[in-house]
PyMOL Python script that loads the backbone (N, CA, C, O; Angstrom):
from pymol import cmd

cmd.read_pdbstr("""\
ATOM      1  N   MET A   1      92.277  54.961 126.574  1.00  0.00           N
ATOM      2  CA  MET A   1      91.169  55.718 126.523  1.00  0.00           C
ATOM      3  C   MET A   1      90.932  56.823 125.412  1.00  0.00           C
ATOM      4  O   MET A   1      91.430  57.940 125.552  1.00  0.00           O
ATOM      5  N   LYS A   2      90.103  56.471 124.222  1.00  0.00           N
ATOM      6  CA  LYS A   2      90.226  57.435 123.254  1.00  0.00           C
ATOM      7  C   LYS A   2      89.418  58.696 123.496  1.00  0.00           C
ATOM      8  O   LYS A   2      88.324  58.631 124.057  1.00  0.00           O
ATOM      9  N   LYS A   3      89.900  59.755 123.114  1.00  0.00           N
ATOM     10  CA  LYS A   3      88.955  61.039 123.191  1.00  0.00           C
ATOM     11  C   LYS A   3      87.941  61.239 122.279  1.00  0.00           C
ATOM     12  O   LYS A   3      88.157  60.954 121.101  1.00  0.00           O
ATOM     13  N   SER A   4      86.821  61.700 122.634  1.00  0.00           N
ATOM     14  CA  SER A   4      85.958  61.863 121.463  1.00  0.00           C
ATOM     15  C   SER A   4      86.115  62.927 120.923  1.00  0.00           C
ATOM     16  O   SER A   4      86.577  63.919 121.487  1.00  0.00           O
ATOM     17  N   PRO A   5      85.670  62.860 119.492  1.00  0.00           N
ATOM     18  CA  PRO A   5      86.001  63.904 118.483  1.00  0.00           C
ATOM     19  C   PRO A   5      85.565  65.325 118.820  1.00  0.00           C
ATOM     20  O   PRO A   5      86.108  66.343 118.391  1.00  0.00           O
ATOM     21  N   SER A   6      84.428  65.263 119.709  1.00  0.00           N
ATOM     22  CA  SER A   6      83.767  66.853 119.986  1.00  0.00           C
ATOM     23  C   SER A   6      84.696  67.390 121.185  1.00  0.00           C
ATOM     24  O   SER A   6      84.393  68.534 121.524  1.00  0.00           O
ATOM     25  N   LYS A   7      85.643  66.878 121.821  1.00  0.00           N
ATOM     26  CA  LYS A   7      86.524  67.286 122.762  1.00  0.00           C
ATOM     27  C   LYS A   7      87.867  67.854 122.464  1.00  0.00           C
ATOM     28  O   LYS A   7      88.566  68.606 123.143  1.00  0.00           O
ATOM     29  N   ARG A   8      88.092  67.260 121.149  1.00  0.00           N
ATOM     30  CA  ARG A   8      89.517  67.746 120.624  1.00  0.00           C
ATOM     31  C   ARG A   8      89.378  69.089 120.146  1.00  0.00           C
ATOM     32  O   ARG A   8      88.327  69.472 119.632  1.00  0.00           O
ATOM     33  N   ARG A   9      90.534  69.936 120.308  1.00  0.00           N
ATOM     34  CA  ARG A   9      90.721  71.273 120.116  1.00  0.00           C
ATOM     35  C   ARG A   9      91.601  71.215 119.004  1.00  0.00           C
ATOM     36  O   ARG A   9      92.496  70.370 119.002  1.00  0.00           O
ATOM     37  N   SER A  10      91.440  72.126 117.917  1.00  0.00           N
ATOM     38  CA  SER A  10      92.322  72.134 116.666  1.00  0.00           C
ATOM     39  C   SER A  10      93.527  73.106 117.118  1.00  0.00           C
ATOM     40  O   SER A  10      93.307  74.045 117.884  1.00  0.00           O
ATOM     41  N   SER A  11      94.612  72.876 116.686  1.00  0.00           N
ATOM     42  CA  SER A  11      95.761  73.797 116.892  1.00  0.00           C
ATOM     43  C   SER A  11      95.565  74.844 115.932  1.00  0.00           C
ATOM     44  O   SER A  11      96.082  75.932 116.186  1.00  0.00           O
ATOM     45  N   ARG A  12      94.894  74.704 114.848  1.00  0.00           N
ATOM     46  CA  ARG A  12      94.870  75.809 113.936  1.00  0.00           C
ATOM     47  C   ARG A  12      94.220  77.044 114.344  1.00  0.00           C
ATOM     48  O   ARG A  12      93.497  76.951 115.336  1.00  0.00           O
ATOM     49  N   ILE A  13      94.318  78.086 113.835  1.00  0.00           N
ATOM     50  CA  ILE A  13      93.334  79.349 114.154  1.00  0.00           C
ATOM     51  C   ILE A  13      92.487  79.193 112.984  1.00  0.00           C
ATOM     52  O   ILE A  13      92.967  79.063 111.858  1.00  0.00           O
ATOM     53  N   LYS A  14      91.072  79.202 113.254  1.00  0.00           N
ATOM     54  CA  LYS A  14      90.055  79.072 112.378  1.00  0.00           C
ATOM     55  C   LYS A  14      89.552  80.710 112.041  1.00  0.00           C
ATOM     56  O   LYS A  14      89.377  81.519 112.952  1.00  0.00           O
ATOM     57  N   PHE A  15      89.417  80.941 111.051  1.00  0.00           N
ATOM     58  CA  PHE A  15      88.858  82.510 110.441  1.00  0.00           C
ATOM     59  C   PHE A  15      87.811  82.151 109.306  1.00  0.00           C
ATOM     60  O   PHE A  15      87.644  81.070 108.742  1.00  0.00           O
ATOM     61  N   LYS A  16      87.185  83.299 109.139  1.00  0.00           N
ATOM     62  CA  LYS A  16      85.912  83.037 108.063  1.00  0.00           C
ATOM     63  C   LYS A  16      86.631  83.705 106.807  1.00  0.00           C
ATOM     64  O   LYS A  16      87.208  84.792 106.836  1.00  0.00           O
ATOM     65  N   PRO A  17      86.518  82.985 105.853  1.00  0.00           N
ATOM     66  CA  PRO A  17      86.969  83.402 104.512  1.00  0.00           C
ATOM     67  C   PRO A  17      86.164  84.488 104.072  1.00  0.00           C
ATOM     68  O   PRO A  17      84.936  84.402 104.118  1.00  0.00           O
ATOM     69  N   VAL A  18      86.864  85.710 103.562  1.00  0.00           N
ATOM     70  CA  VAL A  18      86.258  86.843 103.060  1.00  0.00           C
ATOM     71  C   VAL A  18      85.484  86.385 101.755  1.00  0.00           C
ATOM     72  O   VAL A  18      86.008  85.508 101.068  1.00  0.00           O
ATOM     73  N   PRO A  19      84.277  86.922 101.375  1.00  0.00           N
ATOM     74  CA  PRO A  19      83.842  86.872 100.260  1.00  0.00           C
ATOM     75  C   PRO A  19      84.841  87.592  99.034  1.00  0.00           C
ATOM     76  O   PRO A  19      85.422  88.678  99.049  1.00  0.00           O
ATOM     77  N   THR A  20      84.786  86.473  97.926  1.00  0.00           N
ATOM     78  CA  THR A  20      85.611  87.183  96.852  1.00  0.00           C
ATOM     79  C   THR A  20      85.112  88.353  96.203  1.00  0.00           C
ATOM     80  O   THR A  20      84.578  88.231  95.101  1.00  0.00           O
ATOM     81  N   ASN A  21      85.231  89.599  96.809  1.00  0.00           N
ATOM     82  CA  ASN A  21      85.161  90.794  96.138  1.00  0.00           C
ATOM     83  C   ASN A  21      85.927  91.634  95.493  1.00  0.00           C
ATOM     84  O   ASN A  21      85.938  92.833  95.774  1.00  0.00           O
ATOM     85  N   CYS A  22      86.798  91.010  94.375  1.00  0.00           N
ATOM     86  CA  CYS A  22      87.902  91.487  93.970  1.00  0.00           C
ATOM     87  C   CYS A  22      87.981  93.097  93.733  1.00  0.00           C
ATOM     88  O   CYS A  22      87.229  93.508  92.849  1.00  0.00           O
ATOM     89  N   SER A  23      88.723  93.992  94.347  1.00  0.00           N
ATOM     90  CA  SER A  23      88.948  95.354  94.286  1.00  0.00           C
ATOM     91  C   SER A  23      89.581  95.524  92.975  1.00  0.00           C
ATOM     92  O   SER A  23      89.185  96.471  92.295  1.00  0.00           O
ATOM     93  N   PHE A  24      90.543  94.727  92.487  1.00  0.00           N
ATOM     94  CA  PHE A  24      90.628  94.781  90.876  1.00  0.00           C
ATOM     95  C   PHE A  24      89.797  94.856  90.141  1.00  0.00           C
ATOM     96  O   PHE A  24      89.589  95.906  89.533  1.00  0.00           O
ATOM     97  N   CYS A  25      89.179  93.934  89.997  1.00  0.00           N
ATOM     98  CA  CYS A  25      88.273  93.866  89.121  1.00  0.00           C
ATOM     99  C   CYS A  25      87.052  94.844  88.907  1.00  0.00           C
ATOM    100  O   CYS A  25      86.595  95.106  87.794  1.00  0.00           O
ATOM    101  N   LYS A  26      86.498  95.438  90.291  1.00  0.00           N
ATOM    102  CA  LYS A  26      85.706  96.290  90.551  1.00  0.00           C
ATOM    103  C   LYS A  26      86.257  97.473  89.743  1.00  0.00           C
ATOM    104  O   LYS A  26      85.657  97.926  88.769  1.00  0.00           O
ATOM    105  N   GLN A  27      87.497  97.980  90.219  1.00  0.00           N
ATOM    106  CA  GLN A  27      87.877  99.207  89.697  1.00  0.00           C
ATOM    107  C   GLN A  27      88.538  99.066  88.067  1.00  0.00           C
ATOM    108  O   GLN A  27      88.934 100.029  87.410  1.00  0.00           O
ATOM    109  N   GLY A  28      88.545  97.726  87.639  1.00  0.00           N
ATOM    110  CA  GLY A  28      89.091  97.798  86.412  1.00  0.00           C
ATOM    111  C   GLY A  28      90.597  97.921  86.279  1.00  0.00           C
ATOM    112  O   GLY A  28      91.091  98.327  85.226  1.00  0.00           O
ATOM    113  N   LEU A  29      91.311  97.591  87.286  1.00  0.00           N
ATOM    114  CA  LEU A  29      92.713  98.060  87.383  1.00  0.00           C
ATOM    115  C   LEU A  29      93.468  96.551  87.558  1.00  0.00           C
ATOM    116  O   LEU A  29      92.840  95.567  87.949  1.00  0.00           O
ATOM    117  N   GLU A  30      94.557  96.523  87.295  1.00  0.00           N
ATOM    118  CA  GLU A  30      95.780  95.431  87.304  1.00  0.00           C
ATOM    119  C   GLU A  30      96.661  95.601  88.604  1.00  0.00           C
ATOM    120  O   GLU A  30      96.736  96.734  89.079  1.00  0.00           O
ATOM    121  N   PRO A  31      97.153  94.838  89.052  1.00  0.00           N
ATOM    122  CA  PRO A  31      98.268  95.132  90.182  1.00  0.00           C
ATOM    123  C   PRO A  31      99.537  95.614  89.739  1.00  0.00           C
ATOM    124  O   PRO A  31     100.108  94.931  88.889  1.00  0.00           O
ATOM    125  N   ASN A  32     100.130  96.726  90.173  1.00  0.00           N
ATOM    126  CA  ASN A  32     101.327  97.277  89.373  1.00  0.00           C
ATOM    127  C   ASN A  32     102.387  97.270  90.552  1.00  0.00           C
ATOM    128  O   ASN A  32     102.069  97.379  91.737  1.00  0.00           O
ATOM    129  N   TYR A  33     103.547  97.145  90.137  1.00  0.00           N
ATOM    130  CA  TYR A  33     104.604  97.220  91.233  1.00  0.00           C
ATOM    131  C   TYR A  33     104.714  98.545  91.481  1.00  0.00           C
ATOM    132  O   TYR A  33     105.205  98.717  92.596  1.00  0.00           O
ATOM    133  N   LYS A  34     104.413  99.779  90.794  1.00  0.00           N
ATOM    134  CA  LYS A  34     104.638 101.162  91.084  1.00  0.00           C
ATOM    135  C   LYS A  34     103.836 101.572  92.059  1.00  0.00           C
ATOM    136  O   LYS A  34     104.132 102.591  92.683  1.00  0.00           O
ATOM    137  N   ASP A  35     102.872 100.969  92.308  1.00  0.00           N
ATOM    138  CA  ASP A  35     101.679 101.222  93.298  1.00  0.00           C
ATOM    139  C   ASP A  35     101.811 100.282  94.611  1.00  0.00           C
ATOM    140  O   ASP A  35     100.984  99.443  94.968  1.00  0.00           O
ATOM    141  N   TYR A  36     103.031 100.605  95.254  1.00  0.00           N
ATOM    142  CA  TYR A  36     103.517  99.800  96.460  1.00  0.00           C
ATOM    143  C   TYR A  36     102.616 100.184  97.627  1.00  0.00           C
ATOM    144  O   TYR A  36     102.505  99.344  98.520  1.00  0.00           O
ATOM    145  N   ASN A  37     101.856 101.512  97.764  1.00  0.00           N
ATOM    146  CA  ASN A  37     101.207 101.842  98.693  1.00  0.00           C
ATOM    147  C   ASN A  37      99.892 100.764  98.885  1.00  0.00           C
ATOM    148  O   ASN A  37      99.456 100.349  99.959  1.00  0.00           O
ATOM    149  N   ASN A  38      99.423 100.458  97.592  1.00  0.00           N
ATOM    150  CA  ASN A  38      98.162  99.642  97.326  1.00  0.00           C
ATOM    151  C   ASN A  38      98.395  98.256  97.523  1.00  0.00           C
ATOM    152  O   ASN A  38      97.502  97.485  97.874  1.00  0.00           O
ATOM    153  N   LEU A  39      99.670  97.889  97.288  1.00  0.00           N
ATOM    154  CA  LEU A  39     100.386  96.426  97.374  1.00  0.00           C
ATOM    155  C   LEU A  39     100.491  95.984  99.080  1.00  0.00           C
ATOM    156  O   LEU A  39     100.352  94.841  99.516  1.00  0.00           O
ATOM    157  N   GLU A  40     100.760  97.167  99.850  1.00  0.00           N
ATOM    158  CA  GLU A  40     100.985  96.857 101.313  1.00  0.00           C
ATOM    159  C   GLU A  40      99.789  96.272 102.123  1.00  0.00           C
ATOM    160  O   GLU A  40      99.788  95.798 103.259  1.00  0.00           O
ATOM    161  N   LYS A  41      98.700  96.445 101.172  1.00  0.00           N
ATOM    162  CA  LYS A  41      97.602  96.156 102.029  1.00  0.00           C
ATOM    163  C   LYS A  41      97.359  94.574 101.952  1.00  0.00           C
ATOM    164  O   LYS A  41      96.548  93.960 102.644  1.00  0.00           O
ATOM    165  N   PHE A  42      98.186  94.041 101.011  1.00  0.00           N
ATOM    166  CA  PHE A  42      97.928  92.543 100.682  1.00  0.00           C
ATOM    167  C   PHE A  42      99.282  92.069 101.292  1.00  0.00           C
ATOM    168  O   PHE A  42      99.699  91.040 100.760  1.00  0.00           O
ATOM    169  N   ILE A  43     100.065  92.578 102.285  1.00  0.00           N
ATOM    170  CA  ILE A  43     101.154  91.723 102.873  1.00  0.00           C
ATOM    171  C   ILE A  43     100.677  91.870 104.542  1.00  0.00           C
ATOM    172  O   ILE A  43     100.065  92.834 105.002  1.00  0.00           O
ATOM    173  N   SER A  44     101.035  90.904 105.154  1.00  0.00           N
ATOM    174  CA  SER A  44     100.919  90.686 106.755  1.00  0.00           C
ATOM    175  C   SER A  44     101.743  91.374 107.328  1.00  0.00           C
ATOM    176  O   SER A  44     102.602  91.861 106.593  1.00  0.00           O
ATOM    177  N   ASP A  45     101.814  91.641 108.579  1.00  0.00           N
ATOM    178  CA  ASP A  45     102.753  92.225 109.585  1.00  0.00           C
ATOM    179  C   ASP A  45     103.814  91.457 109.266  1.00  0.00           C
ATOM    180  O   ASP A  45     104.829  92.136 109.112  1.00  0.00           O
ATOM    181  N   ARG A  46     103.948  90.442 109.127  1.00  0.00           N
ATOM    182  CA  ARG A  46     105.208  89.599 109.162  1.00  0.00           C
ATOM    183  C   ARG A  46     105.706  89.571 107.698  1.00  0.00           C
ATOM    184  O   ARG A  46     106.412  88.655 107.277  1.00  0.00           O
ATOM    185  N   ALA A  47     105.321  90.575 106.972  1.00  0.00           N
ATOM    186  CA  ALA A  47     105.777  90.701 105.423  1.00  0.00           C
ATOM    187  C   ALA A  47     105.590  89.557 104.560  1.00  0.00           C
ATOM    188  O   ALA A  47     106.403  89.241 103.692  1.00  0.00           O
ATOM    189  N   LYS A  48     104.254  88.788 104.861  1.00  0.00           N
ATOM    190  CA  LYS A  48     104.104  87.596 104.139  1.00  0.00           C
ATOM    191  C   LYS A  48     102.899  88.186 102.922  1.00  0.00           C
ATOM    192  O   LYS A  48     102.117  89.131 103.034  1.00  0.00           O
ATOM    193  N   ILE A  49     103.072  87.374 101.927  1.00  0.00           N
ATOM    194  CA  ILE A  49     101.693  87.713 100.999  1.00  0.00           C
ATOM    195  C   ILE A  49     100.665  87.070 101.414  1.00  0.00           C
ATOM    196  O   ILE A  49     100.824  85.869 101.635  1.00  0.00           O
ATOM    197  N   ILE A  50      99.313  87.680 101.641  1.00  0.00           N
ATOM    198  CA  ILE A  50      97.831  87.315 102.190  1.00  0.00           C
ATOM    199  C   ILE A  50      97.359  86.515 101.048  1.00  0.00           C
ATOM    200  O   ILE A  50      97.130  86.967  99.925  1.00  0.00           O
ATOM    201  N   GLY A  51      97.212  85.091 101.485  1.00  0.00           N
ATOM    202  CA  GLY A  51      96.396  84.494 100.593  1.00  0.00           C
ATOM    203  C   GLY A  51      94.976  85.308 100.191  1.00  0.00           C
ATOM    204  O   GLY A  51      94.442  86.305 100.678  1.00  0.00           O
ATOM    205  N   LYS A  52      94.616  84.430  99.087  1.00  0.00           N
ATOM    206  CA  LYS A  52      93.424  84.784  98.435  1.00  0.00           C
ATOM    207  C   LYS A  52      91.961  84.817  99.188  1.00  0.00           C
ATOM    208  O   LYS A  52      91.036  85.570  98.883  1.00  0.00           O
ATOM    209  N   ALA A  53      91.953  83.846 100.227  1.00  0.00           N
ATOM    210  CA  ALA A  53      90.723  83.539 100.960  1.00  0.00           C
ATOM    211  C   ALA A  53      90.586  84.719 102.146  1.00  0.00           C
ATOM    212  O   ALA A  53      89.508  85.115 102.590  1.00  0.00           O
ATOM    213  N   ARG A  54      91.838  85.170 102.543  1.00  0.00           N
ATOM    214  CA  ARG A  54      91.876  86.388 103.517  1.00  0.00           C
ATOM    215  C   ARG A  54      91.711  87.538 103.002  1.00  0.00           C
ATOM    216  O   ARG A  54      91.017  88.397 103.545  1.00  0.00           O
ATOM    217  N   SER A  55      92.491  87.755 101.586  1.00  0.00           N
ATOM    218  CA  SER A  55      92.427  88.985 101.041  1.00  0.00           C
ATOM    219  C   SER A  55      91.073  89.628 100.013  1.00  0.00           C
ATOM    220  O   SER A  55      90.885  90.813  99.738  1.00  0.00           O
ATOM    221  N   GLY A  56      90.116  88.249  99.506  1.00  0.00           N
ATOM    222  CA  GLY A  56      89.070  88.739  98.571  1.00  0.00           C
ATOM    223  C   GLY A  56      89.410  88.842  97.471  1.00  0.00           C
ATOM    224  O   GLY A  56      88.523  89.253  96.724  1.00  0.00           O
ATOM    225  N   VAL A  57      90.537  88.599  96.930  1.00  0.00           N
ATOM    226  CA  VAL A  57      90.887  88.875  95.472  1.00  0.00           C
ATOM    227  C   VAL A  57      90.668  87.747  94.844  1.00  0.00           C
ATOM    228  O   VAL A  57      90.712  86.699  95.489  1.00  0.00           O
ATOM    229  N   CYS A  58      90.364  87.737  93.336  1.00  0.00           N
ATOM    230  CA  CYS A  58      89.899  86.674  92.650  1.00  0.00           C
ATOM    231  C   CYS A  58      91.541  86.146  92.235  1.00  0.00           C
ATOM    232  O   CYS A  58      92.572  86.794  92.414  1.00  0.00           O
ATOM    233  N   SER A  59      91.406  84.747  91.622  1.00  0.00           N
ATOM    234  CA  SER A  59      92.517  83.807  91.389  1.00  0.00           C
ATOM    235  C   SER A  59      93.383  84.555  90.271  1.00  0.00           C
ATOM    236  O   SER A  59      94.610  84.510  90.361  1.00  0.00           O
ATOM    237  N   LYS A  60      92.921  85.071  89.478  1.00  0.00           N
ATOM    238  CA  LYS A  60      93.536  85.714  88.353  1.00  0.00           C
ATOM    239  C   LYS A  60      94.597  87.021  88.844  1.00  0.00           C
ATOM    240  O   LYS A  60      95.729  87.232  88.408  1.00  0.00           O
ATOM    241  N   HIS A  61      93.981  87.670  89.702  1.00  0.00           N
ATOM    242  CA  HIS A  61      94.597  88.911  90.285  1.00  0.00           C
ATOM    243  C   HIS A  61      95.582  88.630  91.512  1.00  0.00           C
ATOM    244  O   HIS A  61      96.437  89.442  91.867  1.00  0.00           O
ATOM    245  N   GLN A  62      95.373  87.423  92.105  1.00  0.00           N
ATOM    246  CA  GLN A  62      96.059  86.831  93.115  1.00  0.00           C
ATOM    247  C   GLN A  62      97.415  86.494  92.763  1.00  0.00           C
ATOM    248  O   GLN A  62      98.448  86.743  93.384  1.00  0.00           O
ATOM    249  N   ARG A  63      97.213  85.745  91.410  1.00  0.00           N
ATOM    250  CA  ARG A  63      98.630  85.494  90.783  1.00  0.00           C
ATOM    251  C   ARG A  63      99.362  86.402  90.318  1.00  0.00           C
ATOM    252  O   ARG A  63     100.585  86.314  90.429  1.00  0.00           O
ATOM    253  N   ALA A  64      98.727  87.530  89.662  1.00  0.00           N
ATOM    254  CA  ALA A  64      99.387  88.883  89.247  1.00  0.00           C
ATOM    255  C   ALA A  64     100.122  89.550  90.507  1.00  0.00           C
ATOM    256  O   ALA A  64     101.277  89.973  90.556  1.00  0.00           O
ATOM    257  N   LEU A  65      99.055  89.529  91.604  1.00  0.00           N
ATOM    258  CA  LEU A  65      99.338  90.274  92.832  1.00  0.00           C
ATOM    259  C   LEU A  65     100.803  89.818  93.500  1.00  0.00           C
ATOM    260  O   LEU A  65     101.769  90.536  93.756  1.00  0.00           O
ATOM    261  N   GLY A  66     100.657  88.534  93.672  1.00  0.00           N
ATOM    262  CA  GLY A  66     102.197  87.815  94.000  1.00  0.00           C
ATOM    263  C   GLY A  66     103.402  88.324  93.266  1.00  0.00           C
ATOM    264  O   GLY A  66     104.407  88.802  93.791  1.00  0.00           O
ATOM    265  N   GLY A  67     103.161  88.151  91.906  1.00  0.00           N
ATOM    266  CA  GLY A  67     104.389  88.643  91.123  1.00  0.00           C
ATOM    267  C   GLY A  67     104.682  90.271  91.218  1.00  0.00           C
ATOM    268  O   GLY A  67     105.781  90.801  91.051  1.00  0.00           O
ATOM    269  N   GLU A  68     103.676  90.806  91.466  1.00  0.00           N
ATOM    270  CA  GLU A  68     104.115  92.400  91.212  1.00  0.00           C
ATOM    271  C   GLU A  68     104.845  92.776  92.797  1.00  0.00           C
ATOM    272  O   GLU A  68     105.758  93.583  92.969  1.00  0.00           O
ATOM    273  N   ILE A  69     104.082  91.853  93.990  1.00  0.00           N
ATOM    274  CA  ILE A  69     104.784  91.964  95.359  1.00  0.00           C
ATOM    275  C   ILE A  69     106.256  91.576  95.129  1.00  0.00           C
ATOM    276  O   ILE A  69     107.114  92.325  95.597  1.00  0.00           O
ATOM    277  N   LYS A  70     106.599  90.550  94.499  1.00  0.00           N
ATOM    278  CA  LYS A  70     107.895  90.157  94.395  1.00  0.00           C
ATOM    279  C   LYS A  70     108.795  91.380  93.516  1.00  0.00           C
ATOM    280  O   LYS A  70     109.852  91.824  93.965  1.00  0.00           O
ATOM    281  N   ARG A  71     108.305  91.763  92.431  1.00  0.00           N
ATOM    282  CA  ARG A  71     108.858  92.553  91.813  1.00  0.00           C
ATOM    283  C   ARG A  71     109.272  93.832  92.740  1.00  0.00           C
ATOM    284  O   ARG A  71     110.446  94.183  92.861  1.00  0.00           O
ATOM    285  N   ALA A  72     108.232  94.458  93.351  1.00  0.00           N
ATOM    286  CA  ALA A  72     108.585  95.552  94.263  1.00  0.00           C
ATOM    287  C   ALA A  72     109.589  95.284  95.456  1.00  0.00           C
ATOM    288  O   ALA A  72     110.288  96.190  95.910  1.00  0.00           O
ATOM    289  N   ARG A  73     109.616  94.244  95.844  1.00  0.00           N
ATOM    290  CA  ARG A  73     110.572  93.679  96.948  1.00  0.00           C
ATOM    291  C   ARG A  73     112.054  93.769  96.157  1.00  0.00           C
ATOM    292  O   ARG A  73     113.048  94.386  96.541  1.00  0.00           O
ATOM    293  N   HIS A  74     111.917  93.058  95.077  1.00  0.00           N
ATOM    294  CA  HIS A  74     113.354  93.070  94.008  1.00  0.00           C
ATOM    295  C   HIS A  74     113.895  94.356  93.966  1.00  0.00           C
ATOM    296  O   HIS A  74     115.093  94.527  94.192  1.00  0.00           O
ATOM    297  N   LEU A  75     112.896  95.579  93.615  1.00  0.00           N
ATOM    298  CA  LEU A  75     113.292  96.778  93.355  1.00  0.00           C
ATOM    299  C   LEU A  75     113.727  97.524  94.324  1.00  0.00           C
ATOM    300  O   LEU A  75     114.478  98.472  94.093  1.00  0.00           O
ATOM    301  N   GLY A  76     113.266  97.166  95.724  1.00  0.00           N
ATOM    302  CA  GLY A  76     113.588  98.068  97.033  1.00  0.00           C
ATOM    303  C   GLY A  76     112.424  98.800  97.276  1.00  0.00           C
ATOM    304  O   GLY A  76     112.646  99.664  98.124  1.00  0.00           O
ATOM    305  N   LEU A  77     111.170  98.803  96.837  1.00  0.00           N
ATOM    306  CA  LEU A  77     110.144  99.501  96.981  1.00  0.00           C
ATOM    307  C   LEU A  77     109.380  99.052  98.435  1.00  0.00           C
ATOM    308  O   LEU A  77     108.944  99.795  99.315  1.00  0.00           O
ATOM    309  N   LEU A  78     109.377  97.390  98.358  1.00  0.00           N
ATOM    310  CA  LEU A  78     108.937  96.761  99.692  1.00  0.00           C
ATOM    311  C   LEU A  78     109.745  95.927 100.336  1.00  0.00           C
ATOM    312  O   LEU A  78     110.535  95.250  99.676  1.00  0.00           O
ATOM    313  N   SER A  79     109.698  95.823 101.712  1.00  0.00           N
ATOM    314  CA  SER A  79     110.567  95.035 102.377  1.00  0.00           C
ATOM    315  C   SER A  79     110.328  93.682 102.225  1.00  0.00           C
ATOM    316  O   SER A  79     109.198  93.285 101.941  1.00  0.00           O
ATOM    317  N   PHE A  80     111.488  92.744 102.418  1.00  0.00           N
ATOM    318  CA  PHE A  80     111.324  91.399 102.540  1.00  0.00           C
ATOM    319  C   PHE A  80     111.011  90.993 104.126  1.00  0.00           C
ATOM    320  O   PHE A  80     110.306  90.010 104.352  1.00  0.00           O
ATOM    321  N   THR A  81     111.494  91.691 105.083  1.00  0.00           N
ATOM    322  CA  THR A  81     111.013  91.462 106.339  1.00  0.00           C
ATOM    323  C   THR A  81     110.410  92.516 106.877  1.00  0.00           C
ATOM    324  O   THR A  81     110.421  93.612 106.316  1.00  0.00           O
ATOM    325  N   PRO A  82     109.802  92.293 108.055  1.00  0.00           N
ATOM    326  CA  PRO A  82     108.894  93.109 108.685  1.00  0.00           C
ATOM    327  C   PRO A  82     109.853  94.441 109.299  1.00  0.00           C
ATOM    328  O   PRO A  82     111.055  94.471 109.563  1.00  0.00           O
ATOM    329  N   SER A  83     109.033  95.273 109.381  1.00  0.00           N
ATOM    330  CA  SER A  83     110.075  96.939 110.013  1.00  0.00           C
ATOM    331  C   SER A  83     110.024  96.638 111.490  1.00  0.00           C
ATOM    332  O   SER A  83     109.041  95.984 111.839  1.00  0.00           O
ATOM    333  N   LEU A  84     110.821  96.957 112.360  1.00  0.00           N
ATOM    334  CA  LEU A  84     110.877  96.593 113.507  1.00  0.00           C
ATOM    335  C   LEU A  84     110.251  98.113 114.605  1.00  0.00           C
ATOM    336  O   LEU A  84     110.532  98.237 115.798  1.00  0.00           O
ATOM    337  N   ASP A  85     109.546  98.916 113.941  1.00  0.00           N
ATOM    338  CA  ASP A  85     109.316 100.126 114.403  1.00  0.00           C
ATOM    339  C   ASP A  85     108.186  99.678 115.451  1.00  0.00           C
ATOM    340  O   ASP A  85     107.636 100.519 116.162  1.00  0.00           O
TER     341      ASP A  85
END
""", "prot")
cmd.dss("prot")
cmd.show_as("cartoon", "prot")
cmd.util.cbc("prot")
cmd.orient("prot")
């Protein structure tokens, strides 16, 4: 016997996407690897880069943000793994 679609539960966690209010566009800035304190806002607690649906950054700055986070990690300003504190 098949279950009706209304009784199925999704295994994915649902969240509301954040409206795109790009903080970089508002301030007229570009992401920079030297400003690692600002880049930490766009990293999850598992040290993953947060997607643009959750961070609210526009596509142009999301691509730049990913590159700058990777550059900061390579230079040792940000960690690759979460801290155990």
